[in-house]
C-alpha positions in Angstrom: 3.1 -9.3 -2.9 0.6 -7.0 -3.6 -0.4 -8.2 -6.8 -1.1 -11.5 -5.4 -3.0 -9.9 -2.6 -4.9 -7.8 -5.0 -5.7 -11.2 -7.2 -7.0 -12.7 -4.1 -9.3 -10.0 -3.0 -10.7 -10.2 -6.6 -11.2 -14.1 -7.2 -13.0 -13.6 -3.8 -14.8 -11.1 -4.9 -16.1 -13.0 -8.4 -16.5 -16.2 -6.4 -18.7 -14.9 -3.7 -21.7 -16.9 -5.1 -19.3 -20.4 -4.9 -17.1 -19.1 -1.7 -19.0 -19.6 1.4 -16.6 -18.2 3.8 -13.7 -15.1 3.4 -11.9 -14.3 6.4 -9.4 -11.0 6.8 -6.5 -10.6 9.5 -3.4 -8.1 9.8 -0.1 -9.8 10.4 2.3 -8.6 12.6 4.0 -5.7 10.1 0.7 -4.2 9.5 -0.6 -5.8 6.2 -4.0 -6.7 5.5 -4.3 -10.7 4.2 -7.7 -12.2 3.1 -8.4 -15.6 2.7 -10.5 -18.7 2.2 -9.1 -20.4 5.3 -9.4 -19.2 8.4 -5.8 -18.6 10.4 -5.1 -17.5 13.9 -6.9 -14.0 14.9 -9.0 -14.1 11.7 -12.2 -12.4 11.2 -14.8 -13.9 8.6 -15.9 -11.8 6.1 -19.2 -11.7 5.1 -19.2 -11.6 0.7 -22.4 -9.8 -0.9 -24.7 -12.2 -2.6 -24.1 -11.6 -6.1 -27.9 -12.4 -8.0 -29.0 -10.9 -11.3 -30.6 -7.9 -12.0 -33.6 -7.1 -13.5 -33.1 -3.3 -13.5 -32.0 -0.1 -11.1 -32.1 -1.3 -7.6 -33.4 1.3 -4.9 -32.6 1.7 -0.9 -34.7 -0.5 0.9 -37.5 1.7 2.8 -36.8 0.0 5.7 -33.7 0.9 6.1 -32.8 4.5 8.4 -29.5 5.2 6.8 -28.8 5.4 3.1 -26.3 2.9 1.5 -23.5 5.9 1.9 -23.8 6.5 5.1 -24.2 2.9 5.9 -20.7 2.3 4.2 -19.2 5.6 6.4 -20.4 4.4 9.6 -19.0 0.4 8.5 -15.3 2.0 7.8 -15.2 4.1 11.1 -15.3 0.8 12.9 -12.2 -0.1 10.9 -9.0 0.5 11.5 -7.2 2.5 8.8 -5.2 0.4 6.5 -3.5 1.6 3.3 -4.0 -0.8 0.2 -0.2 -0.1 -1.8 3.1 1.4 -1.5 5.7 1.7 -4.0 9.1 3.3 -4.9 7.9 4.9 -8.5 11.0 6.7 -9.3 13.8 6.1 -9.0 12.3 2.3 -10.7 13.9 -0.8 -9.4 17.5 -1.4 -11.7 17.4 1.8 -13.2 20.6 3.2 -14.2 21.2 7.2 -13.5 23.1 9.4 -15.2 25.1 12.3 -13.6 23.2 13.3 -10.9 25.2 15.3 -9.0 24.7 13.7 -5.7 20.8 14.6 -5.7 17.9 11.9 -6.4 14.7 12.8 -6.4 12.5 9.8 -5.1 9.2 9.8 -5.7 6.5 7.4 -3.6 3.0 5.6 -5.5 0.6 5.6 -1.9 -2.8 4.5 -1.6 -4.8 6.4 0.0 -2.6 9.1 0.3 -0.4 10.3 2.9 -3.3 10.4 6.1 -2.3 13.1 8.7 0.0 12.3 11.3 1.4 9.5 9.2 5.2 10.0 8.5 7.1 8.4 5.9 10.3 6.9 6.8 12.5 5.8 3.8 16.0 3.2 4.4 18.8 4.5 2.0 21.3 1.7 1.7 19.7 0.3 5.1 20.0 3.6 6.8 16.6 5.0 8.1 15.6 8.8 6.7 12.3 10.3 8.0 11.1 12.3 4.9 8.1 14.8 4.5 6.0 13.5 2.0 6.2 10.9 -0.9 7.8 13.1 -3.2 11.7 14.1 -1.6 14.9 14.6 -2.6 18.0 12.5 -0.9 21.2 14.5 -0.7 24.7 12.9 -1.0 23.8 9.7 -3.5 27.0 9.3 -5.6 27.8 6.7 -7.7 27.8 3.0 -7.1 24.6 0.3 -6.6 21.6 1.4 -4.3 19.2 0.3 -2.3 16.3 1.9 -1.3 12.3 1.4 1.0 10.0 3.3 2.5 7.6 2.7 5.0 4.7 4.7 6.7 4.5 5.1 10.2 1.5 6.4 12.6 1.8 8.8 15.1 2.7 6.1 18.0 5.4 4.7 15.3 3.3 1.4 14.0 4.3 0.5 10.8 1.6 0.7 8.2 2.8 -0.5 5.7 6.5 -1.2 3.6 7.5 -1.1 -0.1 9.3 -3.8 -1.4 12.8 -2.9 -1.5 14.4 -0.9 -4.9 18.3 -1.5 -6.5 19.5 1.1 -8.7 22.6 2.6 -9.5 24.2 5.6 -10.2 26.9 6.6 -13.0 29.4 9.5 -13.2 30.5 10.2 -16.5 34.4 10.7 -16.2 36.4 14.2 -17.4 39.3 13.5 -19.2 42.6 16.1 -18.2 
């Protein structure tokens, strides 16, 4: 789903001169969507007009703010949202050997974890709060396991959720 979202955003930006309108909305799970068709509760996004450049551009003299100040002011008005969250390790469908019950997990989160936000993982359907995006889970034994992660804000609102990932643990047997 993340790839489709990024592709859609890229197409919207590339076709800025062709598309007259773009819309942005946040679904009930806190995931941001973009489309060329209005959805209930969507806000219209002003796309930049692409013009051929004849040389270096300079900020307009009449503007009281620099470009970075305008961007920062615009960002302050937008609610914060994460772009992506995925389970980097263990990889989906990976088989792990002889981990002695300790699973090392790494998450990929863009942008990084914000102050006050927490990570909750679901290991085989059971929720656990963890500290940060790299951590260990104990008592992970042989068999097939499922892992999913999500980030929640201070109020407990879901900010982003990863796709579920399935992995396997194998243990060598010692012959007596």
